[in-house]
C-alpha positions in Angstrom: 20.8 -43.6 14.0 17.3 -42.7 15.8 18.2 -39.6 17.3 19.3 -38.1 13.6 16.1 -39.4 12.3 13.6 -37.9 15.3 15.4 -34.9 15.0 15.0 -34.0 11.7 11.1 -35.3 12.2 11.0 -31.9 14.9 12.5 -29.7 12.2 10.9 -31.2 8.8 7.8 -30.2 11.6 8.6 -26.7 12.6 9.3 -25.8 9.1 6.2 -26.9 7.7 4.0 -25.2 10.8 6.3 -22.4 9.7 5.0 -22.2 6.1 1.4 -22.8 6.6 1.4 -19.8 8.9 3.4 -16.9 6.4 1.2 -18.7 3.6 -2.0 -18.3 5.8 -1.4 -14.3 7.3 1.0 -13.0 4.9 -0.1 -9.5 3.9 -3.1 -9.5 5.4 -2.7 -6.2 7.9 -4.0 -5.5 10.1 -6.6 -2.5 9.2 -7.4 -0.6 12.4 -5.4 2.5 11.2 -3.5 3.0 14.9 -2.1 6.3 13.6 -1.9 9.0 16.7 -2.0 12.7 16.5 -0.9 14.2 20.1 -3.1 17.5 20.9 -6.7 17.8 19.2 -10.2 16.1 19.7 -9.5 13.2 17.3 -12.8 14.5 15.5 -11.2 18.2 15.6 -8.2 16.9 14.2 -9.9 15.0 11.0 -12.7 17.7 9.8 -9.3 19.8 9.7 -7.3 16.8 7.4 -11.1 16.9 5.5 -10.6 20.9 4.7 -7.5 20.8 2.7 -9.7 19.6 -0.3 -11.8 22.0 0.1 -9.2 24.9 0.4 -9.4 27.7 -2.3 -5.9 28.6 -1.7 -4.5 25.1 -2.4 -6.9 24.5 -5.3 -7.9 26.8 -6.9 -6.8 26.0 -11.0 -6.8 22.5 -11.3 -10.9 21.4 -12.8 -12.7 20.5 -9.8 -13.5 17.2 -12.1 -10.0 15.6 -11.8 -9.4 17.1 -8.1 -8.4 14.3 -5.1 -11.6 13.6 -3.1 -11.3 12.4 0.6 -12.9 9.1 -0.8 -9.5 8.8 -1.7 -10.0 8.3 -5.6 -8.2 10.3 -8.9 -10.7 10.5 -12.1 -8.5 11.6 -14.1 -9.5 10.2 -17.8 -6.8 8.7 -20.2 -7.2 11.6 -22.7 -6.3 14.5 -19.5 -3.5 12.9 -18.4 -0.1 15.1 -20.0 -3.4 17.5 -18.6 -2.3 16.8 -15.8 0.5 15.6 -15.5 1.8 19.0 -16.8 -0.6 21.6 -15.6 -1.5 23.0 -11.7 -3.7 19.3 -10.4 -0.7 18.0 -10.3 0.4 20.5 -7.9 -2.4 21.1 -6.2 -2.9 17.3 -5.1 0.3 17.7 -3.9 0.3 20.7 -1.6 -3.4 18.8 -0.3 -2.0 15.4 0.5 1.0 17.5 2.3 -2.0 19.5 3.7 -4.1 16.5 5.5 0.0 14.7 6.2 0.4 18.0 8.4 -1.8 17.9 9.9 -2.7 14.0 9.8 0.2 12.0 8.8 -1.2 8.6 9.5 -4.4 9.7 7.7 -6.4 6.9 5.5 -8.7 8.0 2.4 -12.2 5.9 3.1 -10.9 3.6 0.4 -8.0 2.9 2.8 -5.3 4.4 0.4 -3.3 6.0 3.0 -1.1 9.5 1.4 1.8 7.1 0.4 -0.8 5.2 -1.4 -1.9 8.0 -3.5 1.6 9.5 -4.5 2.7 6.5 -5.3 -0.2 5.4 -7.5 0.0 9.5 -9.6 4.3 9.3 -10.0 2.1 6.1 -11.9 0.1 7.8 -13.4 2.2 10.5 -14.8 5.2 8.5 -15.7 6.7 7.1 -19.1 6.1 3.4 -18.0 2.7 1.1 -18.3 1.1 3.0 -15.6 0.8 5.9 -17.9 -2.5 7.8 -17.3 -4.3 5.0 -14.9 -4.8 6.6 -11.8 -7.5 4.0 -10.0 -5.8 4.9 -6.2 -7.4 1.0 -5.6 -5.9 -1.4 -8.6 -2.5 0.9 -7.6 -2.4 -0.5 -4.5 -4.4 -4.1 -5.0 -1.6 -5.2 -7.7 0.9 -3.7 -5.9 0.1 -6.0 -2.2 -0.7 -8.8 -4.9 2.6 -7.9 -5.9 4.9 -7.8 -2.7 2.0 -10.7 -1.2 3.5 -13.6 -4.4 6.4 -12.2 -3.9 7.6 -13.1 0.2 5.2 -16.4 -0.1 7.6 -17.5 -2.9 10.7 -17.1 -1.3 9.0 -18.8 2.2 7.6 -21.3 -0.4 10.9 -22.0 -1.8 12.9 -21.6 1.8 10.7 -24.0 3.2 10.7 -26.3 0.4 14.7 -26.6 0.8 14.8 -26.7 4.5 12.1 -30.1 3.9 14.2 -31.2 1.1 17.5 -31.2 3.7 15.8 -33.1 5.8 13.8 -35.7 4.2 17.4 -36.6 2.7 19.0 -39.5 3.9 23.5 -37.8 5.2 25.8 -39.0 3.3 
């Protein structure tokens, strides 16, 4: 009986330590930006990617105030949503994103958004769901991170609780 108690105590201790580790460290990604590009000088690569924003052959019809910026911001007012999503701005913004991605796959905007984050924000902003007309990239990223972080924490907490419950209940 003493060995059973010892095993249960160890399982309980390991579970509590693991849950604590995951609870405090889940959702905290490394922010070093380790994307790699082989070849040119990194400063030249970034400069080349930034030229996509000012390429007159890419951005030719979209009004300048609604264009994607290197900051990662899309300043599209709610009342301009239909024009943005059905007009040249949408396709030209995707061309800019493709231009950047072809030069530097792991490009990170000044607001720490990735190309995927911008595309997801545009898709949500132009979709017909509750996020239609909302093109705030930072809010979109934050909502995704909070949602995924909560889901991970809930799952880990639930699994940990089950393990703790099983170790604390006497065997029948």
